[in-house]
C-alpha positions in Angstrom: 6.8 36.3 -38.6 5.4 32.8 -39.2 3.2 31.0 -36.7 4.9 28.7 -34.2 4.4 25.0 -35.2 3.3 24.1 -31.7 0.8 25.9 -29.5 2.3 28.2 -26.9 2.9 26.6 -23.6 0.3 27.4 -20.9 -0.7 26.1 -17.5 -3.9 24.6 -19.0 -1.9 22.8 -21.7 0.6 21.4 -19.2 -2.2 20.2 -16.9 -4.2 18.6 -19.8 -1.1 16.8 -21.1 0.0 15.7 -17.6 -3.5 14.3 -16.9 -3.5 12.4 -20.2 -0.2 10.9 -19.3 -1.4 9.9 -15.8 -4.6 8.5 -17.2 -2.8 6.4 -19.8 0.2 5.1 -17.7 -0.4 6.0 -14.0 1.2 8.5 -11.6 4.6 6.8 -11.7 4.9 7.7 -15.4 4.7 11.5 -14.7 8.1 13.2 -14.5 9.0 16.7 -15.6 11.3 15.2 -18.2 8.6 13.0 -19.7 6.0 15.7 -19.5 8.4 18.2 -21.3 9.0 15.6 -24.0 5.2 15.0 -24.5 4.8 18.8 -24.8 7.8 19.1 -27.2 9.5 21.7 -24.9 12.6 21.8 -22.7 12.2 20.8 -19.1 13.1 24.2 -17.6 10.3 25.9 -19.6 7.8 24.1 -17.3 9.1 26.0 -14.4 7.9 29.3 -15.9 4.4 28.0 -15.0 4.9 25.7 -12.1 7.7 25.8 -9.5 7.8 22.1 -8.8 6.5 18.7 -10.0 4.2 18.6 -6.9 2.6 21.9 -8.0 1.9 20.2 -11.4 0.4 17.2 -9.6 -1.8 19.4 -7.5 -3.1 21.2 -10.6 -3.8 17.8 -12.3 -5.7 16.5 -9.3 -7.6 19.8 -9.0 -8.6 19.6 -12.7 -10.5 16.4 -11.9 -12.3 18.0 -9.0 -13.3 20.8 -11.3 -15.1 18.3 -13.5 -17.6 17.6 -10.7 -21.0 19.2 -11.3 -22.1 21.5 -8.5 -25.2 23.0 -10.1 -27.5 20.8 -7.9 -26.6 23.0 -5.0 -27.7 26.1 -6.7 -31.3 25.2 -7.6 -34.3 24.1 -5.7 -33.4 20.5 -5.1 -33.7 19.3 -1.6 -30.5 18.3 0.3 -31.0 14.6 -0.2 -31.6 14.8 -3.9 -28.7 17.3 -4.3 -26.3 15.0 -2.4 -27.4 12.0 -4.5 -26.9 13.9 -7.8 -23.6 15.3 -6.6 -22.3 11.8 -5.6 -23.1 10.5 -9.1 -21.2 13.3 -10.7 -18.3 13.0 -8.3 -18.0 9.2 -9.0 -18.2 9.8 -12.8 -15.2 12.2 -12.5 -13.2 9.8 -10.4 -13.9 6.7 -12.4 -12.8 8.6 -15.5 -9.4 9.3 -13.9 -8.8 6.4 -11.5 -5.0 6.9 -11.2 -5.7 10.3 -9.6 -8.0 9.0 -6.9 -5.2 8.2 -4.3 -4.0 11.8 -4.4 -7.6 13.2 -4.2 -8.2 10.9 -1.2 -5.6 12.8 0.8 -8.0 15.8 1.1 -8.5 19.1 -0.7 -5.4 20.8 0.7 -5.3 24.3 -0.8 -6.6 23.2 -4.2 -9.2 25.8 -5.4 -11.7 23.5 -7.2 -11.6 20.9 -4.3 -12.2 23.7 -1.8 -15.1 25.0 -3.9 -16.5 21.5 -3.9 -16.2 21.1 -0.1 -17.7 24.5 0.4 -20.7 23.8 -1.9 -21.6 20.6 0.0 -21.1 22.1 3.4 -23.0 25.2 2.6 -26.0 23.3 1.1 -26.3 21.1 4.2 -26.1 24.1 6.6 -28.7 26.0 4.5 -30.9 22.9 4.6 -30.8 22.9 8.4 -28.0 20.6 9.4 -25.9 22.0 12.3 -22.4 22.9 11.1 -20.7 20.2 13.0 -22.9 17.5 11.5 -22.8 19.1 8.1 -19.0 18.6 8.2 -19.5 14.9 9.2 -22.1 14.3 6.6 -19.9 15.8 3.8 -16.9 13.8 5.0 -19.0 10.6 5.1 -20.3 11.1 1.5 -16.7 11.8 0.4 -15.5 8.6 2.0 -18.2 6.6 0.3 -17.6 8.0 -3.2 -13.8 7.7 -2.8 -14.1 4.1 -1.6 -16.3 3.2 -4.6 -13.8 4.8 -7.0 -10.7 3.1 -5.5 -11.8 -0.4 -6.4 -14.2 -2.7 -8.0 -15.7 -5.8 -6.4 -16.9 -7.2 -9.7 -13.6 -6.5 -11.4 -11.6 -8.2 -8.6 -13.3 -11.6 -9.0 -11.4 -14.2 -11.1 -12.8 -14.6 -14.6 -12.5 -18.3 -14.8 -15.1 -20.8 -13.5 -12.4 -23.4 -13.0 -10.4 -21.1 -10.8 -13.4 -20.4 -8.6 -14.4 -24.1 -8.4 -10.9 -25.2 -7.3 -10.3 -22.3 -4.9 -10.6 -23.7 -1.3 -11.7 -20.3 -0.1 -14.7 -20.3 -2.4 -18.1 -21.6 -1.5 -20.6 -23.4 -3.7 -22.7 -20.3 -4.1 -19.8 -18.5 -5.7 -19.8 -20.9 -8.7 -21.1 -18.1 -11.0 -18.9 -15.4 -9.5 -16.7 -15.4 -12.6 -19.6 -13.8 -14.5 -19.3 -10.7 -12.4 -16.2 -9.5 -14.2 -18.1 -9.7 -17.5 -20.7 -7.4 -16.1 -18.4 -5.2 -14.0 -19.9 -1.8 -15.0 -23.5 -2.7 -14.3 -22.7 -4.6 -11.1 -20.6 -1.7 -9.8 -23.2 0.9 -10.8 -26.0 -1.0 -9.0 -23.8 -1.6 -5.9 -23.0 2.1 -5.8 -26.6 3.1 -6.2 -27.7 0.7 -3.5 -25.1 1.9 -1.0 -25.8 5.5 -1.8 -29.5 5.0 -1.3 -28.9 3.3 2.1 -26.5 6.1 3.2 -29.0 8.8 2.2 -31.9 7.0 3.8 -30.0 6.8 7.1 -29.1 10.5 6.9 -32.8 11.3 6.2 -33.8 9.5 9.3 -31.3 11.3 11.3 -32.3 14.7 9.8 -35.9 14.0 10.9 -34.7 14.2 14.6 -35.1 17.7 16.0 -31.9 19.7 15.6 -31.3 20.1 19.4 -31.6 16.3 19.9 -29.2 15.7 17.0 -26.7 18.0 18.6 -27.0 16.3 22.0 -26.5 12.9 20.4 -23.4 14.3 18.5 -21.9 15.7 21.7 -22.7 12.7 23.8 
């Protein structure tokens, strides 16, 4: 018997192809019919691996969560350094797949990789001495920050024409060079993310320095 001309259909191949389609054209482009065509199979064959399109989307979203490095929570890095390194890895995964971010922002649901991610952050904070209630809040705050950074770009949202800026009544004279931000979007966004992340972690470090009992009283009050 000769070899099949196409690789056998599998969950991994379906997810990889679906993610590529979403990356290229956005979530609206993903349909079971389009996905089957990209895979060169009939639509019903997808349902041998996933019951619904929503299950496919969940698997696609979770594949992005699985790209986030969690090794920093398994070595001797202190909690602040671990959170910093994790946030960078998390942002890299999200910025590589921006169309998936709105679905990720809804929460981990029952997605295995997303739950492992949440558990790793929470466990590291509790092991470092954060009370469980505050560890949950810190983990959520970090997630809000990274998600927010991945959802948009200040630099990329500025008009790229000096004439437009100069004639915009909402602009101020100090924004006369704002059009240059778009040309340097990556470096501007990277620096802004690092500055915000450092400020957030500095604030958490100050809070962590307060005795645990006092932190709990402040939280409950």
